[in-house]
Each structure stands twice: as C-alpha cells, then as structure tokens.
C-alpha positions in Angstrom: 20.0 152.9 75.6 21.7 152.7 72.3 19.4 153.4 69.1 18.1 150.0 67.3 16.0 151.0 64.0 15.3 147.4 61.9 17.4 145.7 64.2 16.3 141.8 64.1 17.5 141.2 67.5 14.6 140.5 70.0 14.3 143.3 72.9 15.6 141.0 75.2 18.4 140.4 73.2 18.9 144.4 72.9 18.8 144.7 76.8 21.9 142.3 77.3 23.9 144.1 74.3 23.2 147.3 76.3 24.1 146.0 79.4 27.1 143.3 78.6 28.4 144.7 75.3 31.2 142.3 75.7 29.6 139.2 75.7 29.9 138.3 72.1 33.5 139.7 71.9 34.8 138.1 75.2 35.4 135.4 77.3 33.1 135.7 80.2 35.2 134.3 83.0 32.7 132.4 85.9 35.4 130.6 87.8 39.2 131.5 88.4 40.6 129.8 85.2 42.9 127.0 85.3 46.1 128.6 83.5 46.6 132.6 83.8 45.7 134.1 80.9 48.5 136.0 79.4 49.5 139.5 79.7 49.4 140.7 76.6 46.2 139.3 76.1 44.4 140.5 78.8 45.8 144.2 78.0 44.9 144.4 74.6 41.3 143.4 76.0 41.6 146.0 78.5 42.2 148.5 76.0 40.0 147.8 73.7 37.2 148.0 76.5 38.6 151.6 77.7 39.1 153.1 74.0 35.2 152.0 73.1 34.0 153.6 76.1 36.0 157.3 76.3 35.1 157.8 72.8 31.7 159.6 73.4 33.5 161.1 76.5 36.7 162.6 74.4 34.1 164.3 71.9 32.7 166.3 74.2 29.4 164.6 74.0 28.7 163.8 77.6 27.4 165.6 80.7 29.2 166.0 83.6 31.2 162.6 84.5 34.8 163.2 83.1 36.4 166.2 83.9 39.6 166.7 82.8 39.4 164.8 79.9 43.2 164.8 79.2 44.7 161.8 78.8 48.3 163.0 79.1 47.0 164.0 82.7 45.6 160.3 83.5 48.8 159.2 82.3 50.6 161.2 84.9 48.5 160.2 87.3 48.6 156.8 86.8 52.1 156.9 87.1 52.1 158.8 90.6 49.4 155.7 91.4 51.8 152.8 90.2 54.1 154.0 93.1 51.7 153.5 95.8 49.4 151.1 94.6 49.8 148.5 96.7 50.3 150.7 99.9 47.7 150.6 102.4 47.6 153.9 104.0 46.2 152.3 107.4 49.7 151.2 108.1 51.3 154.6 108.4 54.2 152.9 110.3 55.2 151.8 106.3 53.5 154.3 104.5 54.2 157.7 106.3 54.5 159.6 102.7 50.3 159.3 103.1 50.3 161.7 105.9 52.5 164.4 103.7 50.0 163.7 101.2 46.9 163.7 103.1 47.9 166.3 105.3 48.8 168.5 102.5 45.8 168.0 100.5 43.6 168.7 103.9 45.8 172.0 104.0 45.3 173.0 100.3 41.5 172.8 100.2 41.0 174.1 103.7 42.8 177.7 102.4 40.9 177.0 99.4 37.7 177.5 101.2 38.7 179.6 103.9 38.9 177.3 106.6 40.1 179.1 109.5 42.2 176.1 110.5 43.2 172.5 108.2 40.8 170.2 109.5 39.7 167.5 107.6 40.0 164.0 105.9 40.2 162.6 102.2 37.5 160.4 101.9 36.3 157.9 99.0 34.6 160.3 97.2 31.0 163.1 97.7 28.6 160.3 99.1 31.6 159.5 101.6 32.2 163.0 102.4 28.1 163.1 103.2 27.3 159.7 104.6 30.6 160.7 107.3 29.6 164.3 107.7 26.1 163.5 108.7 27.7 160.5 110.9 29.3 163.5 112.9 26.6 165.2 113.6 24.7 162.4 114.7 27.3 161.3 117.1 28.1 164.9 118.3 24.0 165.8 118.8 23.8 161.9 120.9 26.5 163.4 123.1 26.4 167.0 123.3 22.7 167.2 123.8 21.5 163.6 124.3 19.3 163.5 120.8 18.1 160.4 119.9 15.5 160.7 117.8 17.5 162.9 115.1 16.4 163.8 112.0 18.1 166.5 109.4 17.1 169.8 107.7 18.0 169.7 103.8 16.5 171.2 100.6 15.0 168.7 98.6 17.6 169.6 96.0 20.5 168.2 98.6 22.2 165.4 96.9 20.1 161.8 97.6 23.8 160.6 99.3 22.7 161.8 102.1 19.0 160.0 102.5 21.1 156.9 102.1 23.1 157.8 104.8 20.2 158.8 107.1 18.4 155.8 106.2 21.2 153.2 107.2 21.9 155.5 110.4 18.1 155.9 111.5 18.4 159.7 111.0 14.8 161.5 109.6 14.8 163.7 106.7 12.8 166.9 106.4 12.6 168.0 103.0 12.2 171.9 102.6 10.9 173.4 99.6 12.4 175.8 97.3 11.9 179.3 96.5 10.7 180.3 92.8 14.5 180.7 92.0 14.9 176.7 92.7 17.3 177.3 96.1 16.7 176.3 99.5 13.6 178.1 101.0 14.9 179.6 104.5 12.1 179.9 106.1 10.8 177.1 105.6 13.7 175.6 106.8 13.5 177.2 109.6 10.1 176.0 110.0 11.3 172.3 110.0 14.3 172.5 112.9 13.5 171.2 116.3 15.7 170.2 119.3 16.2 166.6 117.6 17.7 168.7 114.5 21.5 167.2 114.0 22.3 170.1 111.5 21.4 171.7 108.4 22.2 171.4 104.8 22.9 173.3 101.6 24.4 172.9 98.5 27.0 174.9 96.4 25.9 173.7 93.6 23.4 171.3 93.7 23.6 168.1 91.6 20.2 169.0 89.9 20.9 172.5 88.5 24.2 173.6 89.6 22.8 176.3 91.8 23.8 177.7 94.7 21.3 177.8 98.2 21.5 181.4 100.3 24.9 179.6 102.2 24.8 182.9 104.1 20.9 183.0 105.5 21.2 179.7 106.1 24.3 179.7 108.2 22.0 182.6 110.2 19.5 180.4 110.8 22.2 177.7 112.1 23.7 180.1 114.1 20.6 181.2 115.5 19.0 177.2 116.7 22.8 176.5 117.7 22.8 173.7 115.7 25.7 172.9 112.4 25.7 173.6 108.7 27.3 171.7 106.0 27.9 172.6 103.0 27.8 170.8 100.5 30.2 171.3 97.4 31.2 168.3 96.0 30.3 169.3 92.6 31.2 173.1 92.5 33.7 173.3 95.2 36.6 173.1 92.8 35.4 175.3 90.8 33.8 178.1 92.6 36.2 179.8 94.0 38.5 180.3 90.5 34.9 181.7 88.9 35.3 184.2 91.8 38.7 185.1 91.5 37.8 185.4 87.5 34.8 187.8 88.5 32.0 185.8 88.5 29.4 186.6 90.8 29.5 184.1 93.4 27.5 184.4 96.4 28.7 183.4 100.0 29.0 179.8 100.8 32.2 178.3 102.0 33.5 178.8 105.6 33.8 182.6 105.1 30.0 182.0 106.1 30.4 182.1 110.2 27.4 179.2 110.5 29.1 176.7 108.1 30.7 173.8 110.1 31.6 171.6 107.8 32.0 171.3 104.0 33.0 168.7 101.4 34.4 169.3 97.7 35.0 166.5 95.5 39.2 166.2 94.0 37.9 163.4 91.3 35.5 166.4 90.2 36.9 169.9 89.1 40.1 169.0 91.5 41.4 166.7 88.2 42.4 163.5 90.3 41.2 160.4 90.0 38.1 158.7 91.0 36.9 158.7 94.0 38.7 160.9 96.4 36.6 164.0 98.2 38.1 166.2 101.0 35.7 166.8 103.7 36.5 170.0 106.0 35.6 171.1 109.7 35.7 173.8 111.8 36.9 172.1 114.9 39.1 169.0 115.3 36.0 168.2 118.0 33.5 167.6 115.2 35.8 165.7 113.1 36.6 163.5 116.5 33.0 162.1 116.3 33.9 160.4 113.1 36.8 158.3 114.2 36.6 155.3 115.5 39.1 153.3 117.7 39.0 150.1 119.6 41.6 149.0 122.6 40.1 145.4 123.1 40.2 143.1 120.0 42.2 140.1 119.9 43.4 141.2 116.9 45.4 144.8 118.6 44.8 148.4 119.0 43.0 149.4 115.7 42.0 153.1 114.7 40.7 154.4 111.4 39.0 157.8 110.5 35.6 156.8 109.1 34.1 153.9 108.0 37.1 152.3 105.3 39.6 150.2 106.7 42.3 149.7 104.2 42.5 153.2 101.7 44.6 152.9 98.8 47.8 154.8 98.9 48.0 154.9 95.5 44.4 157.6 95.1 45.9 159.3 98.0 49.3 159.8 96.4 47.9 160.8 93.0 45.3 163.4 94.3 48.1 165.3 96.1 49.5 165.3 92.6 47.0 166.5 90.5 46.6 169.7 92.8 50.0 170.3 93.2 50.4 169.8 89.1 47.8 172.0 88.4 48.5 174.6 90.6 46.3 177.9 91.2 47.4 178.6 86.6 45.8 175.5 85.7 42.8 175.9 87.4 42.3 179.3 86.7 42.7 178.4 82.7 40.3 175.1 82.7 37.6 177.4 85.2 37.4 180.2 82.3 37.1 177.8 79.7 34.3 175.8 81.1 32.5 179.0 82.6 32.7 180.7 79.0 31.2 177.4 77.3 28.4 177.4 79.9 27.6 181.2 79.5 27.4 180.3 75.9 25.0 177.9 75.9 22.8 179.5 78.2 22.6 182.7 75.9 21.9 180.7 72.7 19.0 178.5 74.4 17.8 182.1 75.9 17.9 183.8 72.5 17.3 181.1 70.0 15.0 178.4 71.5 11.2 179.8 73.6 10.6 176.1 73.9 12.9 175.5 77.0 13.5 177.5 80.0 16.8 177.9 81.7 16.6 176.8 85.6 17.9 179.5 87.8 21.2 180.9 86.2 23.9 178.0 87.4 27.2 179.3 86.5 29.1 175.4 85.4 26.2 174.0 84.1 23.1 174.6 82.0 19.6 173.2 83.5 16.7 173.4 81.3 13.3 172.0 81.2 10.2 173.2 79.0 8.7 175.9 78.8 5.4 176.9 80.0 2.5 177.4 77.5 -0.5 180.0 78.3 -2.7 176.9 79.4 0.3 176.2 82.1 1.2 173.2 80.3 4.6 172.1 78.9 4.9 173.1 75.7 7.2 169.9 75.3 8.4 166.9 77.0 11.7 167.2 77.2 12.0 163.4 77.7 11.8 163.5 73.9 14.3 166.3 73.2 16.6 163.8 75.6 15.9 160.9 73.1 16.7 163.1 70.0 20.1 163.8 71.5 20.7 160.6 72.4 20.2 159.1 68.6 23.0 162.3 67.9 25.4 160.8 70.1 25.0 162.9 73.0 24.7 162.1 76.9 22.9 164.7 79.2 21.6 164.1 82.7 18.1 163.5 82.5 16.0 165.6 86.2 12.7 165.0 87.4 10.7 167.0 89.6 10.1 168.6 87.0 11.3 167.2 84.5 14.3 168.9 83.0 17.9 167.8 81.6 21.1 169.4 82.5 24.4 169.5 81.0 27.3 169.8 83.3 30.3 171.4 81.4 33.6 170.1 82.1 37.3 170.0 80.1 35.8 168.0 77.3 33.3 170.2 76.1 35.3 173.3 76.0 37.2 171.8 73.1 36.3 174.0 69.5 32.8 172.6 67.6 31.2 171.3 70.7 29.4 173.9 71.6 28.0 175.0 67.8 27.3 171.0 67.7 25.3 171.0 70.6 23.1 173.5 70.1 22.7 172.6 66.5 21.4 168.9 67.5 19.4 170.4 70.3 17.8 172.7 68.3 16.7 169.7 66.0 15.6 167.8 70.0 13.6 170.2 70.1 11.9 170.3 66.7 11.8 166.2 67.3 9.8 166.8 70.2 7.2 169.7 68.8 6.3 167.0 66.2 6.3 164.1 68.8 4.2 165.9 70.9 2.1 162.8 72.8 3.9 160.1 72.1 5.5 158.7 74.8 9.6 159.3 75.6 12.1 156.3 75.8 13.9 157.9 78.3 13.2 159.1 81.8 15.7 160.6 84.7 17.9 158.1 86.7 20.8 159.2 88.4 24.2 157.9 86.2 22.0 156.7 83.3 21.3 158.3 80.0 17.3 157.1 80.4 15.0 154.6 82.5 11.6 153.7 81.5 8.7 156.1 82.6 6.0 155.0 84.9 6.9 154.6 88.9 4.4 152.1 90.1 7.2 149.5 89.7 10.5 151.4 89.8 11.4 150.4 93.1 11.4 146.5 91.4 12.9 148.1 88.2 15.7 149.6 89.9 16.1 147.3 91.7 16.6 144.9 89.0 19.0 146.9 86.6 21.4 147.2 90.1 20.9 143.2 90.5 21.9 142.7 86.8 24.9 145.3 87.0 26.4 142.6 90.0 26.5 139.4 87.5 29.0 137.7 84.8 26.7 138.6 81.1 25.0 135.3 80.2 26.0 133.6 76.9 26.4 135.4 73.3 
C-alpha cells in the first residue's frame, strides 16, 4: 500500500486505486471489443505499465522478486523466447528442440548439484516442483509400502507450497519445531516419523530466513527410516554452489548427502531465467516415474505428460536453456560474489550500529531481522512499524511472522553502487520511527507476495480470500 497523507479520496477509493492503478488512465475491457485495438496503442500502454512497475525494482529497493535486473539480459531471453513463443512442448514430434533444451537444463543442473545421474524434469516454478515431488513420494509410498494415510515431516519453515500440495493430495503435514538457531530440529523430526511417513523435507535455504537446514543429519535420519528426503533449494539452489566455490562456509545440502533423494532449484531466481521455471531432480528414475501420467484408452488418442501440466511453453524452456548457457560459470560466480558481499555489508552494519534489531541466524544471501528482546523479555520495537517507515522511503521488504520479522533478499539490482548505503541510512531512520511510535498499531504485517497486510487474524482467511477475489476481476470504473 502507498502512503496517502492528506489524500482527499475516500478509503475505498484509495484501496481501489492501489489494487487497480490503471483504472483512471486506461480503458477497462469487460468484453472483447468489436474491432481490434491498434497495435501501437496497445504496445504504448504495455510499455507504460512495465516502466512504472519496474522503477522500484530497477532502483534496487525491492527484496527478492527481481533476481537479474539486467534488461539487456531480459531482451536477449525475450529474443530466444520469441522463436518458440507459439510452441507446445507436449508435441515433441513438432518441436524436438525441446528435448535438447530440457535435457541439457537437467544435465547442467544435475552436474551443479552433484546428482549421480541427470534424472529430472523442468517445471513451472518452485511451487510446481515441490508439489510434484510430494506427489511422487506419495505414489511411491502407496505402491511400494501400501501407505494409505500418508504424512510428510518437515520443519515449520518449509515452504508453504508443500502445505498446499499436501492439502490437495490428502497428505498430513507434521510440523517439526526449530532449534534456537532457527533451523530444523532433527530430533523432533525423528519423533514425528512413523510407518506412514512418505518423506522428509529440508530447506537450502528457507524462504523466511535464508538458512540451510542440517541436511546431512536429516539425510541420516531418512536413511535410517528407509524414506526419502527432498531438499527444497528453490530459493538458494542456484546461488549456494557459487558461494562454496568463492570460499564461503556452505554446509552439505545437495546430492553429496547420501540420504537426499530429490532436490528442487528455481532457474527463474538465481538461475536468471524468465519466470517461471524450476528444475526438479531425482536420485532414481523409478522415483521420477511416479509423477508420469500415461493414458492408453482415451478416444482422443494416446496421452503422455510428465506432470500436471499438459501444454507447456517452448519459449520458457528455450530461454531457460539460453540463460544458463549465456551466463556460464564465470557469469554466475561474478553475480554471486556481488550478492554475497552486499549481504555481508548489511549484516555487519546492523550488528554494529543497530542494537534494536537482531539478525536471525547467519544467512548467506539475505538478511532476516527481528526486534531485539529487552530485559523484560518484550520486543524493543515493533518491526512492522520499521516496515511502515521503510515503505514510506520507497523500500519493499518481505514481512514475516512467527516471529515478526523482515527480510531483505539480495538480488542483482541491490548490488548497484549506493543502494546499500541508502538502505542502511533509511533503516536507521525506520528504527528510530518505530521507537518514537512504540505502542501505535502498524499498517503492515506479513503476507507472502505483498508488502503489507492488515493485522488481526480472527478474519484473516476471509480477508485473504477477498484479496484473491479482487485480483481476479476487471477494474471498477474510475
């Protein structure tokens, strides 16, 4: 939400203008027009929206979301995409190039993550990878062990897409608490495992705090219990190998850990591909085959697909391949070095100059911070008030909960000269603002994908449902 000091509009008008910012300046289409619109007019409108929406991210004032920020790189990928924008990779007889692109994406990823064999799929994003992995483990447990009441054991910080997939597939989610270091408590995970557990999950790193769970210990637990372990490297996967090469202390997290049986990593994050693609790798072809679907008795003919999606974009797969080949190891290392240095600078400054804040763990590529705890055990400040003040200064942080916190996930645009210095100066002022306004309600809270959300959880699900409803309608008249 934007700041509305002395704004003559009503609260409802302000809310609508925030959600539908183009409703007053552009035509809203509620039915297909009788005559097709002029191409140049449409391109002008699209360019105006794109420029306005990229401004904050291009300035380096957004956490995560925009991982490359290099518009020349985007244009190159768009050129590759153009050649296959119309292609449906389900039809491999027409587009055999997709087999080259997808196979090589999988092979390059398998090499990077030390998989014994290049066994995997390209999916539509991190959530897609996680849900497909969960489905494969459910089917494996059903077929191999007769499990009919499946459960998955994971730390509370595991990505919420796993909960979504479990909800859809009738899998019980068993939450394990965290250690004081905010990583998975392996002993607690062990206590939750039973004969109906289909797999364990660990993160590298988790969305909230960017921390790497003790994958080696979870892998040992998985081996001892005879079940699989999925590592969610969707966020950090395409950055951690380069951090290790540079010399950072990266704990074991990939297929070098014996118990790891699958791993996902998002090419559309630190792989610098277009949204949305991800790679899901398996240790064995047998486990991967659990997600295949084939039908032999449909009147429409034989049907085969690697997962939930039928038609898939040839443009996305081709441009993902191009991103990886164009970047090269040298390019990835260069970008990783800048990101890690930037995050180091932010962590060091907060620890040295902002005693009101406490950094959660010691993450490599993001800084997640909460309020420090005072002598009485209470938070020194309301971190959501800090978020309010940062938003007024043009920053878009990710707000977290349990505990209340913010994180700044460092990406390419954040490494530009002057961004860190500006952020730290504004953060100091934001902390002072939170001290001055202690006890006042904050406007922002924690909602994944948004900068702010009203506090109060009694009607939160209703409010969240209303947000989704509003995002799927045409704009009301201005």
